[in-house]
N, C-alpha and C positions, 0 to 999 in steps of 0.2 A: 117742565121739563128744565126753563129759563134756571130753576131755581137748585133746581138738582145741579144743573153745571156750576152754577156759581157758586153749590157749598160747597163741592167736590174741588174746583178750584181755592177756595178761602182754608178747606181743609190741607189739603197738599201743603199752601203756603203756609200753615200754623206748625207741620209739620217739620217743612224746611227751616222758617225762623228757630222753631226751639232745638235744630241738631243745631243750626251755625250759635247761637247762646251758650251751647258748652262748654265749660273752662278749655283752654286748648295748654297742651303738651308738649313734651317733645318727643317722639316717638321716629328710633329707627328705621328706617325704607331702604330692603336691597329690592333690586328685582334678580329675579333666577328664571329665566326656559318661558320667559315673558308676562310672570306674572307678580305680584308681588309681595316680598316674606317681611313682616312687622317686627318689630324685638320692642318694649316696652315693660313699664315694674308696675304695679299695683298693688304692694304691699300696705299700702296705706290704708288698703278695705280692712285689716287685721287691727284693728282698734281692742284696745285693754278687752271688753266687753267679748269679744268675736277670738278673744285669742283664750279666752276663761272656756268660751263654749267648745272650742276646738280639742280642750284639753278634760274631755268631762267624761269623756269613754262613752260617748252617745253619737252615732254617725254625723257626720254634719257634712255639707256643700258648699259648694265652690262653682261657680263657674264665670267664665269670660265669655263674651263677644264682640267680636271684631266684626266690622264692616265699612263695606269702600264706597264711596258716593262721588255723583260729578258735584262738584260746587253749586249753590244755587237750587238742588236739588234735591229729594229726599229718595231715586231712585236707588235701589242697590244694588252695585256691579258683583257683589259678591260679601261672602259673608261665612264666617268661622267659630265655633263654638269650641270652648277647650273647658272641660269639667273634671273636677278634683271629689270622688269622696271621700272624709278624711275621718278615722275613727281612732283615738288614744287607744293604745295596748295597756290596760293598769297591769296586764301578768306579764308581759315581755320589757315593760317600760321602754317603749316607744311608740311607733305611729305605723296604720296600716292606711295608705293613700293607694285608692284605687281609679286608676284614666282609661275608662272604655269597660276593656276586659282584661286589662293586665293590670295588677298588683305587685307592690315593692312598700318593703319596711324601711323606715328611715328612725332615726334614733329621736332625733331631736323638733319640735317645734319649726326651729330655725332654719329648718331645713324642708321641712312640709312647705314653709311656705315660701321659699326661695322654688319647692318647684312647681307648687299650685300659684303664683301668681308671680312669678317673674318670667315672661313670655319672649321667649328669643328665636327670631327667623319660620314665625308659623305663617306658611301662605294661608292668605286670604283672596279668595274667588278664582277664575280659571284664566288661563292666559287670552283665551277668544273674548273676553268682557274686555279685557285690557285692551286687544286689538286693536276692539273697536271706536276707540276712546284716544288713540293717541295722540299727543300733544296737549290732551284739555286738563282742566286743572280737577283736581280731587281732591279729597278728604279724609281718613279712617275714623269714625267714631266707634269707643269703648264702653262698654257698660261689664265691670264685673259684683256679682253678687254674689252675697253670705245666705247658705239658705233658700235659695229662691221658691216659690211655688210655682208650678206646672200650670199651664192651660190646664191639664185635664183635672189636677187638684183644686182650682180655680171654679172652676163648676159644680164640682162636685159642694163646696164649701158653699158655695150662695145658690145654689139650687134650692128654692122656697120649698117650704111644707110641705106635707098634704093636707096641713090643718086645716084647711080654705080661709086663712087669716088674708084680709085683702089690703092689711100693713105690710104684710111680709116683701112684697117683691119692690114696693118702694125704698125701704130702709135699704135690705140688700142694693138696690143700686146709688144709695146715698153711703153707704161702707165697702162700697167693692174693690176702692182702691187701697184700702187701711188692709182687706183681708188679701189681696192677692198679692203682695207687695212682700218681697225679701225682706230679710233680716235688718240689712244693711246693702247699701247700694250706693256705689262711686259710677259716674260717667263724664266723660270728656271726649277731645275729639284734639286729633291734630291738627298742624299747622297745613297750608292748602300746599300742593306739590304736585310736580305736571308728569303725565304718563308717558315716559321715551317714547323718542318718538320709532 
C-alpha cells in the first residue's frame, strides 16, 4: 500500500513538473460570466511540411487543446478542445474546413491557418470551477497537434497480432509513443495569473 501511494505521489509530481517545464507564451485571458476566455496563436504549428500536407487534397486534422490548472498541480479545472478538418478542394481551388458539424469554404491556406490556429475568446472551463478557486494562482496549458492519433486508433494500431508471437507485446510497448504520436505538435503554457475574487 505504501508503495502504491508513493508511486502515485511521484506520478503526480512528475506530471506537474512536466507541465511546469513547458515553454511560456503570452495568452490573452479575459473573464466573462465567471469563466476564462483565452486568445492566442499557434500558427507556428504550420511549418513547411504541414503546409504541404494541407495543400495535398487529402483530409487533414488540426486539434488544439487548452486546459486550466492550479499552479503546482496537474488537476485540470477545465479543458476545451478545438478541431478543424481541412481538405484542399482541387476542383474549386480552395479549402473546405469542417469544425464540428459546420463547414465553410476558404480561398487560401493563410485563411485556413487563421481560422484553425488563431484562437480568439475560447471559453475554457465552467464558471463554477473558477468560483471555487477565487484568488488562487492558475495557468493555462496549450497543445496543438497536426494529424493526432485518437485513443481508439492508437489501441487498434498497437493491438497484438493473433499469431502468438511472445515478442509482439514487448516491441509494441517500446514503440507505443512513436505509433500514437501526432505528425507534429507544439505545447506551451501561459504565465501564472490569478482567478479574480
